[in-house]
KOLVODO-701119 format. One line per field, with one value per residue: residue in three letters; x, y, z of N, C-alpha, C, CB in turn. Coordinates in steps of 0.2 Angstrom, whole numbers. Glycine has a CB too. Example, Ala and Ser with C-alpha at 12.3 -4.5 7.8 and 13.67 -1.06 7.14 Angstrom:
BEGIN
residuo	(ALA/SER) $
nx	(66/64) $
ny	(-28/-11) $
nz	(39/35) $
cax	(62/68) $
cay	(-22/-5) $
caz	(39/36) $
cx	(66/64) $
cy	(-16/0) $
cz	(39/39) $
cbx	(57/70) $
cby	(-22/-3) $
cbz	(45/29) $
END
This chain:
BEGIN
residuo	(MET/LYS/ILE/LEU/VAL/GLY/ALA/ILE/LEU/LEU/ILE/ALA/SER/MET/ALA/ALA/GLY/ASP/GLU/LEU/ARG/VAL/ALA/ALA/ALA/ALA/ASP/LEU/ASN/TYR/ALA/PHE/ARG/ASP/ILE/ALA/ALA/ARG/PHE/GLU/ARG/GLU/THR/GLY/HIS/GLU/VAL/ASN/LEU/ILE/VAL/GLY/SER/SER/GLY/ASN/PHE/TYR/SER/GLN/ILE/GLN/ASN/GLY/ALA/PRO/PHE/ASP/LEU/PHE/PHE/SER/ALA/ASP/ILE/GLN/TYR/PRO/GLN/LYS/LEU/GLN/ALA/ALA/GLY/LEU/ALA/GLU/LYS/GLY/SER/LEU/TYR/ARG/TYR/ALA/ILE/GLY/LYS/ILE/VAL/LEU/TRP/VAL/SER/ASN/THR/SER/LYS/LEU/ASP/VAL/LYS/LYS/GLY/LEU/VAL/VAL/LEU/LEU/GLU/PRO/SER/VAL/ASN/ARG/ILE/ALA/ILE/ALA/ASN/PRO/LEU/HIS/ALA/PRO/TYR/GLY/ARG/ALA/ALA/VAL/ASP/ALA/LEU/LYS/SER/GLU/LYS/LEU/TYR/ASP/LYS/ILE/SER/ASP/LYS/PHE/VAL/LEU/GLY/GLU/ASN/ILE/SER/GLN/ALA/ALA/GLN/PHE/VAL/GLN/SER/GLY/ASN/ALA/ASP/ALA/GLY/ILE/LEU/ALA/SER/SER/LEU/VAL/VAL/ALA/PRO/ALA/MET/ARG/ASP/VAL/GLY/ARG/TYR/TYR/GLU/ILE/PRO/THR/SER/GLU/TYR/PRO/PRO/ILE/ASP/GLN/GLY/ALA/ILE/VAL/LEU/ALA/SER/SER/LYS/ASN/LYS/MET/GLN/HIS/GLY/SER/SER/SER/THR/PHE/SER/ARG/ASP/LEU/ARG/SER) $
nx	(4/2/8/7/19/19/31/32/44/45/54/57/65/77/94/109/115/109/102/88/77/69/56/51/39/43/39/43/56/66/62/62/76/80/74/78/92/91/85/95/105/98/95/106/104/105/98/92/88/76/69/56/43/27/19/28/35/26/23/36/37/27/33/43/53/65/60/57/49/36/32/20/14/0/-13/-19/-11/-3/-14/-19/-8/-8/-21/-17/-10/4/9/12/-1/-12/-3/-5/-5/-11/-1/0/-8/-8/-4/-5/4/6/21/34/50/60/65/56/43/30/14/10/0/-12/-17/-20/-24/-14/-6/-11/-5/5/19/21/28/31/26/28/24/21/21/5/1/8/10/4/3/4/-8/-17/-14/-19/-32/-34/-33/-42/-54/-53/-56/-45/-37/-37/-33/-19/-12/-3/7/14/28/34/38/47/43/38/48/58/49/50/63/64/58/66/78/75/70/57/43/35/28/17/17/22/18/25/38/40/42/53/70/79/71/63/68/70/60/42/25/8/-5/-15/-32/-40/-52/-52/-47/-45/-43/-26/-22/-10/-1/7/16/21/30/27/38/48/63/66/56/43/33/18/20/33/50/57/49/47/44/38/33/31/33/24) $
ny	(-6/12/23/38/44/56/60/70/79/91/104/116/123/117/116/118/102/95/80/70/60/46/35/21/10/-6/-10/0/0/0/9/21/23/28/40/46/47/57/67/71/76/87/95/95/90/76/60/48/33/22/6/-5/-14/-7/-8/-11/1/10/7/10/23/28/25/35/35/43/49/59/58/48/35/25/8/7/18/19/18/31/39/36/41/54/57/54/65/64/68/81/93/93/87/74/63/54/43/33/18/2/-14/-32/-46/-63/-71/-80/-87/-88/-100/-109/-121/-119/-112/-97/-90/-96/-91/-89/-102/-110/-112/-124/-135/-150/-148/-136/-131/-122/-105/-88/-74/-57/-54/-54/-49/-36/-31/-23/-28/-42/-44/-41/-52/-62/-59/-60/-74/-80/-75/-82/-94/-102/-101/-109/-120/-120/-112/-118/-118/-107/-95/-83/-67/-53/-41/-35/-35/-44/-56/-56/-59/-72/-79/-77/-82/-96/-101/-101/-107/-99/-83/-71/-54/-37/-27/-17/-20/-32/-28/-19/-17/-26/-38/-40/-47/-59/-67/-72/-65/-64/-54/-51/-50/-35/-34/-44/-41/-28/-11/-6/8/20/30/45/55/69/69/74/75/78/87/94/106/105/110/112/118/123/127/116/105/88/77/63/52/35/17/3) $
nz	(0/-1/9/19/27/38/46/57/61/71/74/86/95/96/100/89/85/94/101/95/102/97/98/90/81/77/64/56/54/43/35/43/46/34/34/46/43/32/39/48/39/35/45/55/67/77/76/87/85/91/89/92/101/101/112/123/122/126/139/145/142/151/163/164/152/143/130/115/104/99/89/85/82/85/86/98/109/109/111/124/130/128/134/147/150/147/135/122/120/106/98/92/79/65/56/47/39/44/36/35/30/23/24/16/14/-1/-3/2/-1/-1/-6/-7/-12/-10/2/20/23/19/29/36/31/32/32/39/53/62/65/63/73/79/96/102/114/116/103/90/77/80/86/76/67/74/74/60/58/66/60/49/54/59/68/81/76/73/83/92/85/85/84/94/91/100/94/78/69/74/73/59/58/62/53/41/45/46/57/58/48/41/41/48/44/44/30/27/30/22/9/8/5/12/13/1/-10/-6/-3/-4/-3/3/2/16/17/21/27/37/49/61/57/56/63/64/75/79/92/101/115/132/140/133/131/121/115/103/90/79/63/63/58/53/46/42/30/20/6/8/2/6) $
cax	(0/5/6/10/22/20/35/32/49/44/59/55/70/83/101/112/118/105/100/81/76/63/54/47/37/47/37/46/64/69/60/64/83/81/71/83/98/89/83/101/108/95/94/112/102/106/92/93/81/75/64/53/36/23/16/33/37/20/25/42/35/23/38/48/58/65/60/55/44/34/28/17/10/-7/-14/-23/-5/-2/-20/-18/-2/-11/-26/-14/-5/11/10/11/-7/-12/3/-6/-6/-11/4/-1/-13/-3/-6/-2/5/9/27/39/57/60/67/49/38/23/11/7/-6/-18/-18/-18/-26/-8/-3/-13/-1/9/26/22/28/32/23/31/19/23/18/-1/1/9/12/-3/3/2/-16/-20/-12/-23/-39/-36/-33/-49/-58/-54/-57/-38/-32/-37/-29/-13/-10/2/14/17/34/32/43/46/41/36/54/60/46/52/70/63/56/72/83/73/68/50/42/31/27/12/21/20/19/31/45/43/44/59/76/82/67/60/70/72/54/36/20/1/-8/-21/-38/-40/-58/-51/-44/-47/-38/-21/-21/-3/-1/14/15/27/30/28/44/54/67/66/49/40/25/16/22/40/53/59/45/51/39/39/29/34/28/25) $
cay	(0/18/27/45/45/63/60/77/80/98/106/123/126/114/120/114/97/92/74/69/53/43/28/19/4/-10/-10/6/-1/1/17/27/24/32/46/49/50/63/73/73/79/93/100/96/86/69/56/42/29/15/3/-10/-15/-2/-9/-11/8/13/5/13/30/28/24/40/34/50/50/65/57/40/33/18/4/7/25/20/20/38/43/35/45/61/57/54/71/63/70/88/94/94/84/67/63/47/45/27/13/-4/-20/-38/-51/-70/-71/-86/-87/-91/-108/-112/-124/-116/-108/-92/-88/-100/-88/-92/-109/-114/-114/-130/-140/-153/-145/-130/-133/-115/-99/-82/-68/-53/-56/-50/-45/-29/-29/-22/-32/-48/-44/-42/-58/-67/-58/-63/-81/-81/-74/-88/-100/-106/-99/-114/-126/-118/-107/-121/-118/-100/-93/-76/-62/-48/-36/-37/-36/-50/-60/-57/-62/-79/-83/-76/-86/-103/-103/-102/-110/-94/-77/-65/-49/-30/-27/-12/-24/-37/-24/-16/-20/-32/-44/-39/-51/-65/-70/-71/-64/-65/-49/-54/-45/-30/-35/-49/-38/-21/-6/-4/15/21/36/48/60/73/68/80/75/80/93/99/107/105/112/112/124/126/127/110/99/82/72/59/46/28/12/-4) $
caz	(0/-1/15/19/34/39/50/57/66/70/79/87/99/97/98/84/88/99/100/95/104/93/100/83/80/73/56/53/56/37/32/47/45/29/37/51/40/29/44/50/35/33/51/59/73/78/78/91/84/95/86/96/101/104/119/127/123/129/146/146/143/158/168/162/148/140/122/112/99/99/83/88/77/86/88/105/113/109/113/130/133/128/140/154/151/146/128/120/117/99/93/90/72/62/51/42/41/43/33/36/25/24/20/16/10/-8/-3/3/-6/1/-11/-2/-16/-7/8/26/24/18/35/38/27/37/32/42/60/66/61/67/73/84/102/102/120/116/97/86/71/82/87/69/64/77/72/54/59/69/55/44/59/59/75/86/73/72/87/95/81/85/87/96/92/104/89/71/66/77/70/53/58/63/46/37/47/45/63/57/41/38/46/47/45/42/23/26/31/16/3/10/1/15/12/-4/-15/-3/-1/-7/1/1/7/19/15/27/31/41/55/63/54/60/63/67/78/82/97/105/122/136/144/128/133/114/113/97/88/72/59/64/52/51/45/37/29/13/5/8/0/10) $
cx	(4/3/10/13/23/24/37/37/49/48/58/62/76/90/104/116/115/102/92/80/69/62/49/45/41/46/41/54/67/68/62/72/84/79/75/89/97/88/90/105/105/95/101/110/103/100/94/87/81/69/62/46/33/21/22/35/32/22/31/41/32/28/44/53/59/66/57/49/42/29/26/13/2/-9/-17/-17/-4/-9/-20/-13/-5/-16/-23/-9/2/13/9/3/-7/-7/1/-8/-6/-7/4/-7/-9/-7/-2/-2/7/15/31/45/56/62/61/46/31/20/7/0/-13/-20/-16/-20/-20/-5/-5/-8/4/16/27/22/29/30/25/25/23/19/12/-2/3/12/5/-3/2/-5/-19/-19/-18/-30/-39/-36/-39/-55/-59/-55/-51/-35/-32/-33/-22/-8/-4/8/17/24/34/38/41/42/40/43/59/56/48/59/69/62/62/77/81/71/60/49/38/30/21/16/19/22/25/38/46/44/50/65/78/77/63/62/71/65/48/30/14/-2/-15/-26/-39/-47/-58/-48/-45/-42/-33/-19/-15/-3/6/11/21/26/31/35/50/57/68/59/48/33/25/18/29/43/56/55/48/45/40/34/33/30/30/19) $
cy	(6/21/34/45/52/62/67/78/87/101/114/126/122/117/115/108/93/85/74/62/51/36/26/12/0/-11/-4/6/2/8/22/28/29/39/50/52/57/69/76/78/86/98/100/92/79/66/50/38/23/12/-4/-11/-9/-2/-8/-3/12/12/9/20/32/29/29/40/41/50/57/63/49/40/25/15/4/14/25/21/27/42/42/40/52/62/57/61/70/65/78/89/96/91/77/68/55/47/38/23/7/-10/-26/-43/-58/-70/-78/-84/-90/-98/-112/-115/-122/-112/-103/-89/-91/-97/-92/-99/-113/-116/-120/-136/-143/-151/-140/-132/-127/-109/-93/-77/-64/-55/-52/-47/-38/-27/-29/-27/-40/-49/-45/-49/-64/-66/-61/-71/-84/-80/-79/-95/-105/-105/-106/-120/-125/-114/-111/-121/-111/-99/-86/-71/-56/-41/-39/-39/-43/-56/-61/-60/-69/-83/-82/-81/-93/-105/-104/-103/-103/-89/-73/-58/-42/-30/-21/-15/-28/-34/-20/-20/-27/-38/-44/-45/-58/-69/-69/-69/-64/-59/-51/-48/-41/-31/-41/-47/-31/-17/-5/4/16/28/38/54/63/72/73/81/77/87/97/100/107/108/113/118/127/124/121/104/94/77/68/54/40/22/6/-8) $
cz	(0/5/15/26/35/46/53/63/66/76/80/90/100/95/93/87/93/97/100/97/101/95/93/83/76/66/53/53/49/35/36/47/40/31/41/48/36/34/46/46/33/39/55/66/73/80/82/90/87/92/91/96/104/111/125/128/126/137/149/147/149/163/167/158/144/133/121/108/100/93/84/82/78/89/95/110/114/112/121/134/133/133/147/155/150/138/127/118/110/95/91/82/69/55/45/44/39/39/35/31/27/21/21/12/3/-8/-1/-2/-5/-4/-7/-6/-13/0/15/27/23/24/39/35/33/37/36/50/64/61/66/66/78/91/102/109/121/109/93/80/73/83/80/66/68/75/65/54/61/64/50/48/58/65/79/82/72/78/92/91/81/88/89/96/96/101/82/68/68/74/62/52/59/57/41/39/47/51/62/49/38/43/43/49/43/34/22/26/25/10/3/7/5/14/6/-10/-12/-2/-5/-2/-2/5/9/19/22/31/36/48/56/59/59/60/67/69/80/87/99/112/127/140/140/131/126/112/105/95/81/69/60/58/49/50/40/37/21/13/5/5/4/9) $
cbx	(-5/4/8/5/28/14/41/26/56/36/66/49/66/83/106/117/124/99/103/79/76/64/50/52/32/48/29/44/66/67/52/61/86/78/65/86/101/84/79/104/109/87/88/114/95/112/88/94/80/74/66/56/35/18/12/39/37/13/26/48/31/19/40/50/56/71/55/60/47/30/33/11/13/-9/-19/-27/1/0/-28/-17/4/-14/-31/-9/-5/12/7/15/-11/-13/9/-13/0/-19/11/5/-20/-1/-7/-4/9/3/31/35/64/65/72/45/39/22/6/12/-5/-16/-25/-21/-32/-4/-4/-21/3/9/28/16/35/40/15/38/12/22/22/-7/5/15/18/-3/10/6/-19/-17/-4/-21/-41/-31/-28/-50/-56/-47/-63/-33/-36/-45/-32/-13/-15/0/12/12/41/29/45/52/45/32/58/59/39/53/75/57/51/75/85/79/69/47/37/24/33/4/27/23/13/31/44/37/38/60/82/84/63/61/76/76/53/34/21/-2/-9/-19/-45/-40/-63/-46/-38/-47/-42/-15/-27/3/-6/19/10/27/35/22/45/52/74/71/48/41/24/8/17/43/58/64/38/58/31/48/26/36/30/25) $
cby	(0/22/23/52/40/67/56/80/77/100/104/125/128/107/121/119/99/97/69/71/52/44/27/21/3/-17/-10/13/-9/-5/17/26/18/30/45/44/44/62/70/68/75/92/98/103/88/68/53/44/28/16/1/-9/-21/-1/-16/-15/11/10/-2/12/32/21/16/42/27/55/44/70/59/38/33/19/-3/2/29/13/16/41/41/28/46/62/50/48/73/55/66/90/99/100/83/64/66/45/46/24/13/-6/-19/-41/-49/-76/-65/-92/-90/-88/-110/-108/-132/-114/-112/-87/-89/-107/-87/-87/-111/-110/-109/-130/-137/-160/-143/-124/-138/-115/-98/-80/-69/-46/-55/-55/-48/-27/-33/-15/-30/-50/-38/-38/-60/-66/-51/-61/-84/-77/-68/-89/-104/-105/-93/-117/-127/-114/-104/-127/-120/-96/-95/-76/-59/-46/-30/-31/-30/-50/-59/-50/-59/-81/-79/-69/-84/-107/-98/-96/-116/-97/-73/-67/-49/-24/-26/-7/-30/-42/-19/-16/-15/-30/-44/-32/-49/-65/-68/-77/-57/-72/-42/-55/-48/-23/-37/-54/-39/-20/0/-8/20/19/37/51/57/80/62/80/67/80/91/95/114/99/120/110/129/123/132/108/102/79/76/56/46/26/10/-2) $
cbz	(4/-7/21/17/35/39/48/58/65/71/78/93/105/94/104/79/91/100/104/89/111/86/108/77/77/76/55/57/57/31/33/53/44/23/40/57/34/25/49/52/28/31/55/59/75/84/72/99/76/102/80/103/105/99/120/124/116/127/146/141/137/159/168/168/143/142/119/108/92/107/76/95/78/91/83/106/111/102/109/131/130/121/139/155/158/147/123/115/121/98/98/94/70/60/54/42/37/50/27/42/20/22/23/13/14/-13/2/7/-7/7/-16/0/-23/-6/7/32/20/14/39/36/21/34/25/39/60/67/60/64/76/81/109/101/125/121/93/84/68/88/91/64/66/85/72/49/63/75/51/40/57/52/80/87/66/66/92/96/73/88/83/102/85/107/90/68/68/83/69/49/64/68/42/37/54/42/69/59/41/36/47/51/42/46/19/30/37/15/2/18/1/23/17/-7/-19/2/7/-11/4/2/3/27/13/23/26/38/55/70/53/59/66/62/83/76/103/103/123/141/147/121/136/109/117/94/92/72/61/69/52/55/41/40/29/12/-2/16/-8/18) $
END
């Protein structure tokens, strides 16, 4: 899909060379490294990018983790932070809508064009998904499998990644036979040419609305309309 990542890194009062601390959902791993590099070139500000599980970041921020920006795979986490007074008012922004895919490596004999039902084949012993307890993409995978009445038949085969990037690593390394992953990861250069994927119908899981927010604890105050707006189109 085409998403507009309005990666609104809006810097109002940062001194030259100040570090911007960004907590980003793991599905942004590849895209945001490019964004961070470009931002550093254009502004002179260093970006300290940490990628991981949105749910874990949410807990860390509640406990005082010193991030400036939070890009979550689930807009509900930023909404909760805003409601709790832990984010700058008016800074919440929906930057993308995520999608999930079934992915296998090129060495696999599975025909992913068959869709999720292919996971019932005897050759599939391990299926990688992100941990649904704190990863929005993991919850979407569970919802899609339940929609097709497959969850109870294959849930004992799950290999849970701490985040969606780790789930992808499980399949890439051969530690899982297939994975339900973020589309933004599988079309990135690191995975694009080494596997095949099937796009799971969006009707089978709730929309993955992804939200970004400026944290109230940020030492570098940001506001809309400042001079260093950074945004770009990405394909995922």
